[in-house]
C-alpha positions in Angstrom: -13.0 7.3 -6.9 -9.7 7.1 -5.0 -6.8 9.0 -6.4 -4.2 6.6 -7.7 -1.1 8.0 -5.9 1.2 5.6 -7.7 1.1 8.2 -10.5 1.6 11.1 -8.1 4.5 12.5 -6.3 5.4 11.3 -2.8 5.0 14.9 -1.6 1.3 15.0 -2.7 0.7 11.7 -1.0 2.1 12.9 2.2 0.3 16.2 2.0 -3.0 14.5 1.4 -2.4 12.0 4.2 -1.7 14.8 6.6 -4.8 16.8 5.5 -8.2 16.6 7.2 -9.6 14.2 4.6 -10.7 10.6 4.8 -8.1 9.1 2.5 -5.3 8.2 2.4 -5.5 6.9 6.0 -3.8 4.5 8.3 -4.3 1.4 6.2 -2.9 3.0 3.1 0.0 4.6 5.0 0.8 1.2 6.6 1.1 -0.4 3.1 3.4 2.4 1.9 5.6 1.8 4.9 5.7 -1.9 4.0 6.7 -1.0 0.4 9.5 1.1 1.8 10.6 -1.9 3.9 10.7 -4.0 0.8 12.7 -1.3 -0.9 15.4 -1.3 1.8 15.6 -5.1 1.8 16.1 -5.0 -2.0 18.8 -2.4 -1.6 20.7 -4.7 0.7 20.3 -7.6 -1.7 21.2 -5.5 -4.6 24.5 -4.5 -3.1 25.2 -8.3 -2.5 24.3 -9.6 -6.0 27.2 -9.7 -8.5 29.9 -9.6 -5.9 32.5 -12.3 -6.0 32.6 -12.5 -2.2 28.9 -13.6 -2.2 28.8 -15.7 -5.3 27.8 -18.8 -3.3 24.6 -17.2 -2.3 23.9 -15.2 -5.5 21.2 -17.5 -6.8 19.3 -17.1 -3.5 19.9 -13.3 -3.4 18.5 -13.0 -6.9 15.4 -14.9 -5.8 14.9 -12.5 -3.0 15.3 -9.6 -5.3 12.6 -10.9 -7.5 10.2 -11.5 -4.7 10.9 -8.1 -3.1 10.1 -6.4 -6.4 6.7 -8.3 -6.5 5.9 -7.6 -2.9 6.7 -3.9 -3.2 4.2 -3.6 -6.0 1.6 -5.6 -4.1 2.0 -3.2 -1.2 1.7 -0.1 -3.4 -1.5 -1.7 -4.9 -2.8 -2.4 -1.4 -2.1 1.3 -0.5 -4.5 2.2 -3.3 -7.0 -0.6 -2.6 -7.3 0.4 1.1 -8.6 3.8 0.1 -11.2 2.2 -2.2 -12.2 -0.2 0.5 -12.7 2.6 3.0 -14.9 4.5 0.4 -16.9 1.3 0.0 -17.6 1.1 3.7 -18.7 4.7 3.8 -20.9 4.2 0.8 -22.5 1.2 2.6 -23.2 3.2 5.7 -24.8 5.9 3.7 -27.4 3.5 2.3 -31.1 4.2 3.3 -32.3 2.3 6.4 -35.9 3.5 6.7 -37.6 0.1 6.0 -36.8 -3.4 7.2 -35.7 -4.3 3.7 -33.4 -1.3 3.4 -31.9 -2.1 6.8 -31.2 -5.7 5.7 -29.6 -4.6 2.5 -27.6 -1.9 4.2 -26.4 -4.4 6.9 -25.3 -6.9 4.2 -23.5 -4.1 2.3 -21.6 -3.0 5.4 -20.6 -6.6 6.1 -19.3 -7.2 2.6 -17.5 -3.9 2.5 -15.9 -4.5 5.8 -14.8 -8.0 4.7 -13.2 -6.4 1.6 -11.4 -4.0 3.8 -10.2 -6.8 6.0 -8.9 -8.6 3.0 -6.8 -5.6 2.0 -5.4 -5.4 5.5 -4.7 -9.1 5.5 -2.8 -8.7 2.2 -0.7 -5.9 3.8 0.1 -8.1 6.8 1.1 -11.1 4.7 3.3 -9.0 2.4 5.1 -7.3 5.4 5.6 -10.7 7.0 7.3 -11.9 3.8 9.6 -8.9 3.9 10.5 -9.8 7.4 11.1 -13.4 6.4 13.4 -12.3 3.6 15.1 -9.7 5.8 15.8 -12.3 8.4 17.7 -14.4 5.8 19.5 -11.3 4.5 20.7 -10.6 7.9 22.7 -13.8 7.6 23.9 -13.7 4.0 23.7 -10.1 2.6 26.7 -7.8 2.3 27.5 -6.8 5.9 28.1 -3.2 4.8 24.3 -3.1 4.3 23.4 -4.5 7.7 21.8 -1.2 8.8 19.6 -1.2 5.8 18.5 -4.8 6.6 17.7 -3.6 10.0 15.7 -0.6 8.8 13.7 -2.9 6.5 12.9 -5.2 9.4 11.8 -2.3 11.6 9.6 -0.8 8.9 8.1 -4.2 8.1 7.4 -4.8 11.8 5.7 -1.4 12.0 3.6 -2.3 9.1 2.5 -5.6 10.7 1.7 -3.8 13.9 -0.3 -1.2 12.0 -2.2 -4.0 10.2 -3.0 -5.4 13.6 -4.5 -2.1 14.6 -6.4 -1.7 11.3 -7.8 -5.2 11.7 -9.1 -4.3 15.1 -10.8 -1.2 13.7 -12.6 -3.2 11.0 -13.6 -5.9 13.4 -15.2 -3.4 15.8 -18.1 -3.0 13.3 -18.1 -6.5 11.8 -21.2 -8.5 12.2 -19.9 -12.0 11.3 -18.7 -13.3 14.7 -17.3 -16.6 13.5 -15.3 -14.9 10.8 -14.1 -12.2 13.1 -12.7 -14.8 15.5 -10.9 -16.5 12.7 -9.4 -13.2 11.5 -8.3 -12.4 15.0 -6.5 -15.7 15.4 -4.8 -15.5 12.1 -3.7 -11.9 12.8 -2.4 -12.8 16.3 -0.4 -15.7 14.9 1.1 -13.5 12.1 2.0 -10.7 14.5 3.8 -13.1 16.9 5.8 -14.5 14.0 6.7 -11.0 12.8 7.9 -10.1 16.3 10.1 -13.2 16.4 11.6 -12.5 13.0 12.2 -8.8 13.8 13.9 -9.6 17.1 16.2 -12.1 15.5 17.1 -9.7 12.7 17.7 -6.9 15.1 20.0 -8.9 17.2 22.1 -10.0 14.2 22.2 -6.6 12.7 23.2 -4.9 15.9 25.9 -7.5 16.6 27.4 -6.7 13.2 27.2 -2.9 13.7 28.7 -3.1 17.2 31.2 -5.7 16.4 
């Protein structure tokens, strides 16, 4: 059973991720990076809420704060789920394959486990894309003193999306369902393109404020 690092120190997580052990791996770390992105976006929104100067956008800011809290928890859960998904794939590959029946059962188990892993990666990508969407809006309406934090949130979220792209490719490399694989690739490519667009726009706004 995967360790639930949500109850452990950050130091232990980092030590274990750096160690020569299967988990936590790239998928889990990508999700944690996304959670950090949500945290930075929430920081910028938090320093905007309650300020008289931004009272016109306060209802929207509060909505973003609520969503970012949810997304952060979803990403931390995904960081845990990714480790369990990887263990599921390894368990499927360890199944016996001496007979035709065993080979068939093993193949189906590998397919199902890989699909489960793809689902987790998809969840991470979707959550990071939401952070980017919120961050893009915060670039316009959040307290400009927190512009750099909005920028950091966007860059971390973009890194998470790009990492999810890589993790999707890893899973698809051993995935037997060709039609489903094609659909996943198309969905992932579309999400990455949107993430790149949002990140570029956010970066331009943030840097204009910082250099202005």
